[in-house]
C-alpha positions as CSV (number, residue, x, y, z in Angstrom):
1,M,0.0,0.0,0.0
2,S,1.6,3.4,-0.9
3,Q,1.3,6.9,0.3
4,T,-1.8,8.5,-1.6
5,A,-2.5,11.8,-2.9
6,T,-3.8,14.6,-0.4
7,L,-5.3,18.0,-0.9
8,S,-1.7,19.4,-1.1
9,R,1.4,17.8,-2.7
10,P,2.9,15.4,-0.2
11,A,6.5,16.2,1.1
12,V,7.9,13.2,-0.6
13,P,7.0,11.1,-3.8
14,V,4.9,8.1,-3.4
15,H,6.4,5.1,-1.6
16,V,5.6,1.7,-0.2
17,T,4.4,1.5,3.3
18,L,6.7,-1.3,4.9
19,V,5.5,-3.8,7.7
20,T,6.1,-3.2,11.1
21,E,4.8,-6.5,12.6
22,P,6.1,-10.0,11.7
23,M,4.0,-12.1,9.1
24,G,3.4,-15.7,9.0
25,V,3.7,-17.8,5.7
26,L,0.2,-17.3,4.5
27,A,0.1,-13.7,5.3
28,S,3.3,-13.1,3.6
29,L,2.2,-15.1,0.5
30,R,-1.0,-13.0,0.3
31,A,1.1,-9.8,0.7
32,A,3.7,-11.0,-1.9
33,R,1.2,-11.8,-4.4
34,R,-0.1,-8.2,-4.3
35,N,3.1,-6.3,-3.9
36,V,6.5,-8.1,-3.1
37,L,7.9,-5.1,-1.5
38,S,5.2,-5.0,1.1
39,I,6.9,-7.9,3.0
40,I,9.9,-5.8,3.7
41,P,10.1,-5.0,7.4
42,A,10.4,-1.1,8.0
43,I,13.4,-1.8,10.2
44,A,15.1,-2.8,7.1
45,T,15.7,0.9,6.1
46,R,17.5,1.6,9.5
47,Q,19.5,-1.7,10.0
48,P,22.6,-3.4,8.2
49,M,20.7,-6.8,8.4
50,V,17.4,-8.3,9.2
51,S,16.7,-12.1,9.8
52,G,13.6,-14.2,10.5
53,R,11.9,-17.3,9.5
54,T,8.7,-17.7,7.4
55,G,8.6,-21.3,6.5
56,K,12.4,-21.2,6.1
57,R,15.3,-19.1,7.4
58,W,15.8,-15.8,5.7
59,H,18.0,-12.8,5.9
60,M,17.7,-9.3,4.4
61,V,21.1,-7.7,3.8
62,M,21.6,-3.8,3.6
63,D,25.2,-3.5,4.5
64,P,27.4,-2.6,1.6
65,G,30.4,-4.7,2.7
66,A,28.1,-7.8,3.2
67,I,26.6,-7.2,-0.2
68,R,30.0,-7.0,-1.8
69,R,30.8,-10.3,-0.4
70,M,27.5,-11.9,-1.8
71,L,27.9,-10.3,-5.3
72,L,31.8,-10.2,-5.7
73,E,33.9,-11.9,-3.1
74,N,31.9,-15.1,-2.5
75,L,29.7,-14.9,-5.5
76,D,29.5,-18.7,-6.2
77,N,28.0,-19.4,-2.7
78,Y,25.0,-17.3,-3.5
79,P,23.5,-18.2,-6.8
80,K,20.0,-17.0,-7.7
81,S,17.2,-18.4,-5.6
82,I,14.9,-21.2,-6.6
83,V,11.9,-18.9,-6.6
84,T,13.7,-16.6,-9.1
85,K,14.6,-19.4,-11.3
86,N,11.2,-21.0,-11.1
87,L,9.5,-17.7,-11.9
88,L,11.8,-16.8,-14.9
89,R,12.9,-20.1,-16.5
90,P,9.6,-21.1,-18.4
91,A,9.9,-17.8,-20.4
92,I,13.7,-17.1,-20.7
93,G,15.3,-20.7,-20.2
94,D,19.0,-20.9,-19.0
95,S,19.8,-17.6,-20.5
96,L,22.2,-15.0,-18.8
97,F,19.9,-14.0,-16.3
98,V,19.2,-17.4,-14.9
99,A,22.1,-19.6,-15.7
100,E,24.8,-20.2,-13.1
101,G,28.6,-21.3,-13.0
102,A,30.3,-22.3,-16.3
103,H,26.9,-22.1,-18.3
104,W,26.6,-18.4,-17.3
105,R,30.3,-17.5,-17.8
106,W,30.7,-18.7,-21.3
107,Q,27.3,-17.0,-22.3
108,R,28.6,-13.7,-20.5
109,R,31.9,-13.9,-22.5
110,T,30.0,-14.4,-25.8
111,A,27.5,-11.5,-25.2
112,A,29.7,-9.0,-23.6
113,P,31.1,-7.5,-26.8
114,V,27.5,-6.9,-28.1
115,F,27.2,-4.0,-25.5
116,S,30.5,-2.4,-26.1
117,H,30.6,1.5,-26.2
118,R,30.9,1.6,-29.8
119,N,28.0,-0.9,-30.6
120,V,25.6,1.0,-28.1
121,M,26.5,4.2,-29.8
122,N,25.8,2.9,-33.1
123,L,22.3,2.1,-32.0
124,G,21.6,5.8,-30.7
125,P,19.8,6.8,-34.0
126,V,17.0,4.1,-33.2
127,M,16.6,5.7,-29.7
128,S,16.5,9.2,-31.1
129,A,13.9,8.2,-33.6
130,A,11.6,6.5,-30.8
131,A,11.9,9.6,-28.8
132,E,10.7,11.7,-31.7
133,R,7.8,9.4,-32.2
134,S,6.9,9.7,-28.5
135,C,6.9,13.4,-28.9
136,A,4.6,13.2,-31.8
137,R,1.9,10.9,-29.9
138,V,2.1,13.1,-26.7
139,A,1.5,16.2,-28.9
140,Y,-1.4,14.5,-30.9
141,A,-3.1,13.6,-27.7
142,G,-3.8,17.3,-27.2
143,P,-4.6,19.0,-23.9
144,R,-5.9,16.0,-22.1
145,A,-3.8,13.8,-19.6
146,V,-1.5,11.1,-21.0
147,D,-0.5,7.9,-19.4
148,M,3.2,8.4,-19.7
149,A,4.1,4.9,-18.2
150,A,2.1,3.4,-21.0
151,D,3.7,5.5,-23.8
152,M,7.2,4.8,-22.3
153,V,6.4,1.0,-22.6
154,R,5.5,1.5,-26.3
155,T,8.5,3.7,-26.9
156,T,11.1,1.5,-25.4
157,F,9.6,-1.6,-27.0
158,D,10.0,0.1,-30.3
159,V,13.5,0.7,-29.5
160,I,14.5,-3.0,-28.5
161,A,12.5,-4.3,-31.5
162,D,14.3,-2.2,-33.8
163,V,17.8,-2.7,-32.4
164,T,17.3,-6.5,-31.9
165,F,15.9,-7.3,-35.3
166,S,16.2,-4.1,-37.5
167,G,12.5,-4.1,-38.3
168,D,13.0,-7.5,-39.8
169,G,9.7,-8.6,-41.4
170,M,10.2,-12.1,-40.0
171,F,9.8,-10.8,-36.5
172,D,6.3,-10.2,-35.1
173,A,6.7,-7.8,-32.3
174,D,3.3,-7.7,-31.3
175,A,3.3,-11.5,-30.6
176,V,6.3,-11.2,-28.5
177,H,5.0,-8.3,-26.6
178,R,1.7,-10.1,-25.9
179,G,3.7,-13.3,-24.6
180,I,5.9,-11.0,-22.4
181,D,2.9,-9.0,-20.9
182,A,0.8,-12.2,-20.3
183,Y,3.7,-13.9,-18.6
184,I,4.6,-11.0,-16.3
185,S,0.9,-10.4,-15.5
186,E,-0.3,-13.9,-14.9
187,A,2.7,-16.2,-14.2
188,G,5.0,-13.7,-12.5
189,K,3.0,-13.8,-9.4
190,I,4.8,-15.7,-6.6
191,S,3.1,-19.1,-5.9
192,L,3.3,-21.1,-2.7
193,F,4.8,-23.7,-4.8
194,D,7.7,-21.4,-5.6
195,I,8.3,-20.3,-2.0
196,L,8.3,-24.1,-1.0
197,G,10.9,-24.8,-3.8
198,F,8.8,-27.4,-5.7
199,P,10.4,-28.5,-9.0
200,D,9.5,-26.8,-12.4
201,W,7.5,-29.9,-13.4
202,V,4.7,-29.3,-10.7
203,P,2.1,-27.3,-12.4
204,R,1.7,-23.7,-11.4
205,P,-2.0,-22.6,-11.9
206,G,-1.0,-19.0,-13.1
207,R,1.7,-20.0,-15.3
208,L,-0.6,-22.6,-17.1
209,M,-2.8,-19.6,-18.0
210,S,0.2,-18.0,-19.9
211,G,1.8,-21.0,-21.5
212,G,0.2,-20.5,-24.8
213,A,1.5,-16.8,-25.2
214,V,4.8,-17.9,-24.2
215,N,5.1,-20.7,-26.7
216,E,4.1,-18.5,-29.4
217,M,6.6,-15.9,-28.3
218,K,9.4,-18.5,-28.5
219,R,8.1,-19.8,-31.9
220,V,8.1,-16.2,-33.4
221,A,11.7,-15.7,-32.1
222,D,13.2,-18.9,-33.3
223,A,11.8,-18.3,-36.6
224,A,13.3,-14.8,-36.8
225,V,16.8,-16.2,-35.5
226,E,16.8,-18.9,-38.4
227,A,15.5,-16.4,-41.0
228,R,18.4,-14.1,-40.0
229,R,20.9,-16.9,-40.0
230,A,19.9,-17.7,-43.4
231,R,19.9,-14.2,-44.7
232,G,23.0,-12.6,-42.9
233,P,23.4,-9.1,-41.8
234,E,22.5,-5.9,-43.7
235,G,23.7,-2.5,-42.9
236,V,24.4,-1.3,-39.3
237,P,24.6,-4.8,-37.2
238,D,21.7,-5.3,-34.8
239,L,21.8,-7.2,-31.7
240,L,20.8,-10.3,-33.4
241,D,23.8,-10.0,-35.8
242,L,26.1,-9.5,-33.0
243,L,25.1,-12.3,-31.3
244,L,25.1,-14.7,-34.3
245,E,28.6,-13.4,-34.8
246,G,29.6,-13.8,-31.0
247,E,31.8,-16.6,-29.9
248,D,33.2,-17.5,-26.5
249,P,36.8,-16.1,-26.8
250,E,38.1,-19.0,-24.6
251,T,36.3,-22.0,-26.1
252,R,35.1,-20.6,-29.6
253,R,31.7,-21.9,-28.9
254,R,28.7,-20.2,-30.4
255,M,25.2,-20.0,-29.2
256,N,22.7,-22.4,-30.8
257,T,19.2,-21.3,-31.8
258,A,17.6,-21.9,-28.6
259,E,20.4,-20.2,-26.6
260,L,20.1,-17.1,-28.9
261,R,16.4,-17.1,-28.7
262,D,16.5,-17.3,-24.9
263,N,19.0,-14.5,-24.5
264,L,17.2,-12.4,-27.2
265,L,14.1,-12.7,-25.2
266,T,16.0,-11.8,-22.0
267,F,17.3,-8.7,-23.7
268,I,13.9,-7.8,-24.9
269,V,12.1,-8.2,-21.7
270,A,14.7,-6.4,-19.7
271,G,15.6,-4.0,-22.3
272,H,12.1,-2.5,-22.6
273,E,10.4,-3.1,-19.3
274,T,13.0,-1.7,-17.1
275,T,13.9,1.3,-19.2
276,A,10.3,2.1,-19.5
277,L,9.7,2.0,-15.9
278,T,12.7,4.1,-15.4
279,L,11.4,6.7,-17.6
280,G,7.8,6.5,-16.3
281,W,9.0,7.1,-12.7
282,S,11.5,10.0,-14.0
283,L,8.6,11.8,-15.6
284,Y,6.4,11.3,-12.4
285,L,9.3,12.9,-10.4
286,C,9.7,15.7,-12.7
287,A,6.1,16.5,-12.6
288,F,6.3,16.1,-8.7
289,D,9.0,18.8,-8.6
290,Q,8.7,21.6,-11.1
291,N,12.0,23.2,-10.1
292,V,13.8,20.1,-11.0
293,Q,11.8,19.8,-14.2
294,D,12.7,23.4,-15.1
295,R,16.4,23.0,-14.6
296,A,16.3,19.7,-16.8
297,R,14.5,21.5,-19.5
298,A,16.9,24.4,-19.5
299,E,20.0,22.0,-19.8
300,A,18.0,20.0,-22.6
301,Q,17.1,22.9,-24.6
302,A,20.4,24.4,-24.4
303,V,22.1,21.3,-25.8
304,L,19.5,20.2,-28.2
305,Q,18.2,23.4,-29.9
306,G,14.8,21.8,-30.9
307,R,16.1,18.5,-32.1
308,A,15.9,15.0,-30.5
309,A,18.9,13.9,-28.2
310,T,21.6,11.7,-29.6
311,G,24.0,9.3,-28.2
312,E,26.8,12.1,-28.6
313,D,24.6,14.3,-26.5
314,V,24.3,12.1,-23.3
315,A,27.7,13.3,-21.8
316,R,26.3,16.9,-22.1
317,L,23.2,16.1,-20.1
318,P,24.4,15.6,-16.6
319,F,21.6,16.7,-14.7
320,V,19.1,14.7,-16.8
321,R,21.2,11.7,-16.0
322,Q,21.1,12.8,-12.3
323,I,17.2,12.5,-12.6
324,I,17.3,9.1,-14.1
325,D,19.9,8.0,-11.4
326,E,17.6,9.2,-8.6
327,A,14.5,7.6,-10.1
328,L,16.5,4.4,-10.2
329,R,17.2,4.9,-6.5
330,L,13.8,5.5,-5.4
331,Y,11.9,3.0,-7.7
332,P,14.7,0.4,-8.8
333,P,13.0,-1.8,-11.3
334,A,14.4,-5.0,-9.7
335,G,13.5,-3.9,-6.1
336,M,14.5,-7.1,-4.5
337,I,16.9,-10.0,-5.4
338,S,17.0,-13.2,-3.7
339,R,19.8,-15.8,-3.3
340,T,20.1,-19.3,-1.8
341,A,23.3,-19.9,0.3
342,Q,25.2,-23.1,-0.7
343,K,27.6,-23.2,2.1
344,A,27.9,-21.7,5.7
345,D,29.0,-18.2,5.8
346,T,29.0,-15.2,7.9
347,L,27.5,-11.7,6.9
348,C,27.5,-8.8,9.3
349,G,28.7,-11.2,12.0
350,R,25.6,-13.3,11.7
351,E,25.5,-17.1,10.7
352,I,24.3,-18.1,7.3
353,R,23.5,-21.6,6.9
354,P,23.3,-23.8,3.7
355,G,19.7,-23.4,2.2
356,D,19.0,-20.2,3.8
357,T,17.3,-17.5,1.6
358,V,19.6,-14.4,1.5
359,I,17.7,-11.3,0.0
360,I,19.1,-7.9,-1.0
361,P,16.1,-5.7,-0.7
362,I,17.4,-3.1,-3.1
363,Y,14.3,-1.0,-2.5
364,A,15.1,-0.8,1.4
365,L,18.9,-0.5,0.6
366,H,18.2,2.6,-1.6
367,R,16.1,4.1,1.2
368,N,18.3,3.1,4.1
369,H,18.8,6.0,6.7
370,V,22.3,4.8,7.5
371,L,23.5,5.2,3.8
372,W,21.4,8.1,2.5
373,D,20.5,11.5,3.8
374,D,16.7,12.0,3.8
375,P,16.4,8.8,1.8
376,D,12.5,9.2,0.9
377,A,13.2,12.7,-0.7
378,F,13.6,13.2,-4.3
379,R,17.1,14.8,-4.8
380,P,18.8,14.3,-8.2
381,E,21.8,16.5,-7.1
382,R,22.8,13.8,-4.7
383,F,24.3,12.0,-7.9
384,A,26.4,15.2,-8.9
385,D,29.5,13.6,-7.4
386,R,29.1,9.9,-8.2
387,K,32.3,9.2,-6.2
388,S,30.6,10.1,-3.0
389,I,28.1,7.2,-3.6
390,E,29.2,4.2,-1.7
391,R,29.4,1.5,-4.6
392,Y,27.5,-1.3,-2.8
393,A,24.8,1.1,-1.4
394,Y,23.4,1.7,-4.9
395,L,22.4,-1.2,-7.2
396,P,20.0,-0.5,-9.9
397,F,21.6,-2.8,-12.0
398,G,23.2,-5.2,-9.5
399,D,27.1,-5.3,-9.3
400,G,30.0,-7.8,-9.5
401,P,30.5,-10.2,-12.4
402,R,26.7,-10.3,-12.8
403,I,26.1,-6.7,-13.2
404,C,23.5,-5.9,-15.9
405,I,25.1,-6.4,-19.3
406,G,22.8,-3.8,-20.9
407,A,23.3,-1.0,-18.3
408,S,25.1,1.3,-20.6
409,F,22.5,0.9,-23.2
410,A,19.7,1.5,-20.9
411,L,21.2,4.6,-19.5
412,Q,21.8,6.0,-22.9
413,E,18.3,5.2,-24.0
414,A,16.8,6.8,-20.9
415,V,18.7,10.1,-21.3
416,I,18.0,10.4,-24.9
417,I,14.2,9.9,-24.5
418,L,13.8,12.0,-21.2
419,A,15.9,14.9,-22.5
420,T,13.8,15.0,-25.7
421,L,10.4,14.9,-24.0
422,L,11.4,17.6,-21.2
423,S,12.9,19.8,-24.0
424,R,9.4,20.0,-25.7
425,F,6.8,19.7,-22.9
426,R,5.9,20.9,-19.3
427,F,4.5,17.9,-17.6
428,T,2.2,18.5,-14.5
429,P,0.4,15.9,-12.4
430,V,-3.2,15.1,-12.5
431,P,-4.7,15.5,-9.0
432,G,-5.7,12.3,-7.4
433,R,-3.9,10.3,-9.9
434,D,-0.5,9.5,-8.2
435,P,0.9,6.2,-9.2
436,D,0.9,3.3,-6.7
437,P,4.6,1.5,-6.5
438,V,3.8,-2.3,-6.8
439,M,6.4,-4.8,-7.6
440,I,5.5,-8.4,-8.8
441,L,8.5,-9.1,-11.1
442,T,9.5,-5.4,-11.5
443,L,8.5,-2.1,-9.6
444,R,5.7,-0.9,-11.8
445,P,3.6,2.5,-11.2
446,E,0.1,0.7,-10.8
447,G,-2.5,2.9,-12.1
448,G,-0.2,4.5,-14.6
449,V,1.8,7.9,-14.7
450,W,-1.0,10.3,-15.7
451,L,0.4,13.7,-16.7
452,M,-0.7,16.8,-18.4
453,A,1.7,17.5,-21.2
454,E,1.9,21.3,-22.1
455,P,3.8,22.0,-25.3
456,M,6.6,24.3,-25.0
457,T,6.4,27.3,-27.5
458,P,9.6,28.5,-29.2
459,R,9.3,31.7,-27.3
460,E,9.2,29.7,-24.0
461,Q,12.0,27.6,-25.1
462,E,14.2,30.7,-25.8
463,E,13.4,32.2,-22.3
464,S,13.8,29.0,-20.6
465,P,16.2,29.8,-17.5
466,A,19.7,28.4,-18.1
């Protein structure tokens, strides 16, 4: 349950009300099916570690040193939890996001060059074109309120479809989009079977509902991969071209069709869902604080001079980037990550036993009072000096060897789209329509981000304060 709108603007943006009393298994399950973040104890925002038992032993870790141990120093002892794998494997197989050990390492080595700085910059024009189309849709909507969360989903899906398949006629983007949406909305909800660690072959009722859409999504992706393999690249290489050419530098192994498909679907899911959420929340926050929005608009207009932002502009838009960084702090798309300890360990002086669930509640980490000044407040300027941010206190993309492979792609895309929109429109909130932060698989603004978008006239753009 989140803070709701009142007659005056709240002092801080919407946030999740964390629990103050212990919860049993069934109460935790009910709460988690509604909003995973609602099972986080409020004390997690003021302590380095919280432990308990809900069916099995669990620990929530907010101490940067202990998190570093989990994600870097003792990585192999903390693989992704059974719950996480059970939720995601039916849709994305043993791709980079789910795989462990040697199987993960060779895939990572093969895919890493795909997201080099040069390749990401080459894909910038696709992002600029999507930003232009978003502006056209917002302008066409006229003076009425626009759900910017929904438009950002459309915008970022356009980007990922274009950079993945270059508009390949063999790729049915709508079918893939339907499959992703069906899986997240129906099958992504935690089931009691997942919490108890039942194997994949035990049917999950919700997952059965979305199986047809997921199978169709995989069929479409397989056909596109095979068609491209037969056709070969044309023009600027897209993600599929780069993956087809990729090989593990150590073993010379290349991905087969199923491995390519699973990783492409991972990139498509992660590449549009998480960036769309970041942009939706960023626009909500800009509408929440008009002073921040004015400063960002002035920066964007000075750089862009009426055109869409490009990859080359990103370095000249530091305040827009700070807004995105702060949105990722307040509303991290992956608000919680879960691991299962394989061997005995010690974190924060506390015993970790084999089989214990060890959780990094990123939402609580990013709002921890020990680590952040006034943590619930929206203050983009806190990211003006990135060196002042403790590395393992801020994990929008994870960290260690498993840090998100597409982080630079996502940040470039978010800056391009947000800067272009802010340079052309003034966004203001719709009274009584604040979004509700709800996490199932990702932290979504339930109810949408409904904003009024007022076009900036040429004169207003000229007089915008620098």
